[in-house]
N, C-alpha and C positions, 0 to 999 in steps of 0.2 A: 642508493635507490634513485632512479630517474623520475621525472615528472609523471610519466605514464604508469609506472609502478606505484607511485604514491596515490595517484588517482584511483587505480584499481583497488588498492588497500582501503582507501576511504569508502569507496562504493561497497566493498565487501562488508565493512563494518556497518554501514547503513542498512544493507540487506539483512545482516544478522539481526539487527534491531527490529526490522520488519518481521522476521521469522519469530523472534521472541514475543512480539506483540500479538501475532496470530495465535501462538501457543497460549498466551494469557487470555485471549478472547475465548478460546475453547474451554479453559479452566473456569472462567466466569460463567459461561453458558452451562457447564455441568453443575455448577453450584446454584443455578437459577437466578444469577445476577445478570439479567439480559441487557440492562442499560449499559453496564460496563463492558459486556461482551461485544456489543455493537460498536461502542466507542473504540475499543482496542482493534477491532476489525478495520475500522476506518484508518486508525493510525498505522496499521501495518501497510496499507496501500499508500498512505501519505509518505511514509519513509521510503517506500519503493519508488514513488514518483520523484521524490527529492534526489534519490540516487540516479535515476534515469536522466533527470535534468542536468546533473553534474557531468554527464558524458558530453554535454554541449557547453560545459563551463558556465552553467547557469545555476546560481545558488540563491534561494529564497527561503525564508522561514514563515512568512505570512501565508496562511492557508489559501486565501483567494488567489494569490500570485502563483503558488505552486500548481493549483488546479488549472488556472487559466493557461499558464505556459505549457503545462503537460499536454493539455488538450490541443493547444496551438501547434506544438512541435511534434507530437507523437500520435494524436488521435486524428486530427483533421488532415494530416499528411498521409494517413493510411498505415503507419507503422504498427499501430494497434487498432483493433476493431472499433467501429463507431459506438458500439454499445458500452465501451469503456466510459465514455462521457456520461451516459445515463447511470452507470454503476457508481461512478465517483460522486455524482449528485445525490444518489440515494444514500450512499454511505455517509456523506457529509451531513445530510438531513437527519439521519438516524443518530449520528454522533451528537449533533446539536440537541436533539430531543433527549438523548440519554444523559448528556452532561448538564443541561441547563433547564430542562422542564421538570418541575418537581411533582406535578399531578398527572403526568403521563408516563407510562412505563412501556418499554419495548417488549413485545410479546416474544415468547420462546421461538415461535415460527419465524418471526422477523429476524431475530438474532441469528438463528441457524442459517437463514438465507444470506444475511450479511457476511457471516463467516465463510460460507461457500463461495460467494462472489469474491471476497478478499483472497481466498486461497487460489481460486482460478486466475485472478489477476496477478498474484505473486508468481505463480507458475509461468505465466506468459511473459511477464517482465523479466523474470529470472532467466528464461531461455534466451530472450533478446540480449540481455547483458552478458550471458555466457558466450553467445555467438560472436560478441565483439571483444571478447577477452577480458572483460571486467570482473567476471565471476567464474568460479570453477564450473565444470559441467554439472548437470542435474545429478548425475550418478555420484560425482565427487562431493556434492553438497549434502547428500543424504547419509 
């Protein structure tokens, strides 16, 4: 396996984790566990951002670094829409509230919106990665 194939394999594994995370978010939402639903929606996007940064041989685990560099390399350059920056900020705030604030709960409507945002972002990022040969096409992934 050459370096490009190894990179593609790693990115596919990361994107599979993103897809598992969004599936978990949906399960949590169906169970009325909105805090964890929003947290998993954020993590789905976080894993997808990490995978996308890897295409530029950039690897970070710190959330602020991943968000900052994704915005720098992919949002500000116009690869992805500017609203992605706002969406990422929202998902991060919701995840912080869901994971660390004990007297505040994410509403069902907010969790549903977080999941919708994350799904749309995963679709767009997946299409981008597919177009560059890092992921199978959308049809092959389904």
